[in-house]
C-alpha positions in Angstrom: 88.0 81.7 92.6 89.8 85.0 91.8 89.0 87.7 94.6 87.6 90.8 93.8 90.3 93.7 93.6 89.6 97.3 93.7 92.0 100.1 93.7 91.4 103.7 94.3 92.8 107.2 95.7 90.8 109.5 98.3 91.5 112.9 98.9 93.5 114.1 101.9 93.7 117.6 103.3 97.0 116.7 105.0 97.6 119.5 107.9 100.2 122.0 106.6 101.2 120.4 103.4 100.4 123.5 101.3 99.2 121.2 98.4 96.5 118.6 97.5 97.3 115.2 98.4 95.9 111.7 97.9 96.2 108.1 99.9 96.3 105.3 97.3 94.6 102.0 98.5 93.7 98.3 97.3 90.9 96.4 98.5 91.4 92.5 97.9 87.2 91.2 98.5 84.2 93.0 99.1 83.6 95.5 101.4 79.7 94.4 101.0 80.7 91.1 102.4 80.0 89.9 105.8 83.5 89.4 107.4 84.9 92.3 109.0 87.7 94.2 106.9 91.4 94.1 108.1 93.2 97.4 107.2 97.1 97.2 107.1 99.5 99.6 108.3 103.1 99.2 106.8 106.2 99.9 108.2 109.0 102.6 107.4 107.7 104.9 107.6 107.7 104.9 103.6 108.4 101.2 103.1 104.9 100.9 101.0 102.4 98.1 101.1 103.8 95.3 98.9 105.9 93.4 101.4 102.4 92.9 103.5 101.2 91.3 100.3 101.3 87.8 102.1 98.8 88.9 104.1 96.3 88.6 101.7 95.9 85.0 103.0 93.5 86.4 105.4 91.2 86.7 102.6 92.1 83.7 100.5 91.4 81.4 103.7 88.8 83.3 105.9 86.7 85.5 103.3 88.4 88.9 105.2 88.4 91.8 103.0 92.1 93.3 103.2 92.8 96.6 102.8 96.3 97.9 101.6 97.1 101.6 101.3 100.5 103.6 101.0 100.9 106.1 103.5 101.7 109.8 102.6 105.2 110.1 101.5 105.9 106.8 99.8 104.7 104.5 97.1 101.4 105.6 95.0 100.3 108.3 97.5 101.3 112.0 97.2 105.2 112.7 98.0 106.6 115.4 100.1 110.4 115.4 99.3 110.5 119.3 99.9 109.3 118.2 103.7 112.5 116.5 104.5 113.6 117.3 108.4 110.3 118.8 109.0 109.3 116.8 112.3 106.1 119.4 112.8 105.1 117.9 109.5 106.0 114.3 109.6 104.1 113.7 113.1 102.3 110.5 114.0 98.9 112.6 114.1 99.5 113.2 110.5 99.2 109.7 109.6 96.8 108.7 112.2 94.6 111.8 110.4 95.1 109.8 107.1 94.0 106.6 108.5 90.7 108.3 109.8 90.2 110.0 106.5 90.8 106.6 104.6 88.1 104.7 107.0 85.5 107.5 106.9 86.3 107.7 102.8 85.6 103.9 102.6 82.4 104.2 104.9 83.6 101.7 107.5 82.9 103.4 110.6 79.4 101.7 111.4 80.5 98.2 110.0 83.6 98.1 112.0 87.1 97.3 111.2 90.3 95.5 112.3 93.7 97.1 112.0 97.1 95.5 111.8 100.3 97.5 112.2 103.7 96.2 111.2 107.1 97.8 112.8 106.2 101.6 112.5 102.6 100.8 111.5 102.7 98.9 114.8 103.4 102.5 116.6 100.6 103.8 114.6 98.1 100.8 115.6 99.2 101.1 119.2 98.3 104.9 119.6 95.2 104.7 117.3 93.8 101.9 119.3 94.5 103.8 122.7 92.2 106.7 121.4 89.4 104.1 120.9 87.8 105.4 117.8 84.6 104.6 116.7 84.5 101.5 114.7 87.8 99.8 115.6 86.9 96.3 116.7 90.5 94.7 116.9 94.1 95.9 116.8 97.1 93.7 116.1 100.5 94.9 116.6 103.2 93.2 114.7 106.9 93.7 115.6 106.0 97.3 117.0 107.8 99.2 119.6 106.3 100.9 122.7 109.8 102.3 124.0 112.9 103.9 121.7 115.0 103.8 124.6 114.7 100.1 124.9 114.3 99.6 120.7 117.9 101.4 120.7 119.4 99.1 123.5 118.0 96.1 121.6 119.5 97.2 118.5 122.9 98.2 120.1 122.9 94.7 121.6 122.5 93.1 117.9 125.2 95.4 116.6 127.5 94.3 119.1 127.2 90.6 118.0 128.4 91.5 114.2 131.6 90.2 113.1 134.2 93.2 114.2 135.0 94.2 110.6 131.4 94.7 109.8 130.6 96.5 113.2 133.9 98.7 112.6 132.6 100.2 109.3 129.0 100.5 110.6 130.0 102.1 113.4 132.5 104.3 111.1 129.6 105.5 108.7 127.4 106.4 111.8 130.1 108.8 112.8 130.2 110.3 109.3 126.5 110.3 108.7 127.1 108.1 106.0 123.9 106.4 105.2 124.2 105.9 101.4 127.5 104.9 100.3 127.9 101.3 98.5 130.3 100.4 101.7 127.5 101.1 104.0 125.1 99.2 102.2 127.1 96.3 102.0 127.4 96.0 105.7 123.9 97.1 106.3 122.8 93.7 104.4 124.8 91.8 107.0 122.7 93.1 109.8 119.5 92.9 107.6 120.5 89.4 106.4 120.5 88.3 110.3 117.7 90.3 111.9 115.6 91.5 109.0 115.1 89.0 106.6 116.7 85.9 106.5 115.8 84.5 103.0 118.1 84.5 100.3 117.5 85.9 97.6 114.8 88.9 99.2 111.5 88.1 98.1 110.2 90.6 95.1 107.7 92.1 97.9 110.3 92.6 100.5 113.0 94.3 97.7 109.9 96.6 96.7 110.1 98.0 100.5 114.0 98.8 100.0 113.2 100.2 96.5 110.7 103.0 98.4 112.7 103.6 101.1 115.8 104.2 98.6 114.1 106.3 96.1 112.1 108.6 98.7 113.7 108.2 102.3 112.1 111.8 103.4 109.5 110.7 105.8 112.0 107.5 107.2 115.1 109.9 107.6 112.8 112.6 109.3 110.7 110.3 111.7 
């Protein structure tokens, strides 16, 4: 049976935005059904919801309503390119307030809900769960990180294991602040192919994440 799919937008008064904003969402399944809904928090920030599409299996296999959404600054939600470098605006609290707004707009507080955060979304999920918000029943942290220094240390270890020629180019690009050239993209693809996605070619859903980050890296570069 084909699942019910509902798409929509909710208004969000983003603190300090200076303009109206909206959060786009998609629900697979019915929120009227008995199972507790699962809200997916994507990575990036700015990677969009598409690369998490395989998690629709939570609904296909268990009947769990699955809620996808694009966080502010990417995909079908409101973009803020003019806020590049504005660390006060692109703060974790912005995204947690957006999540709260979505939950309240979908009237999930009394029913209860689960969250699953991946990478950057895992950071959001961890901080959100630590605040013990009403209605949150379970939090799943997928590939998230709790320590930036340990994350940097781990990345440096992986970079050190790259072929010397690739590592040399990456280090040179970093020194020059070059993160957009074709040369940088080629050597980054080597790292990603080893440690981000080993499928070749990349699935279309994963390519969409890279597309979002390339078209509007505002939140990603600032955070």
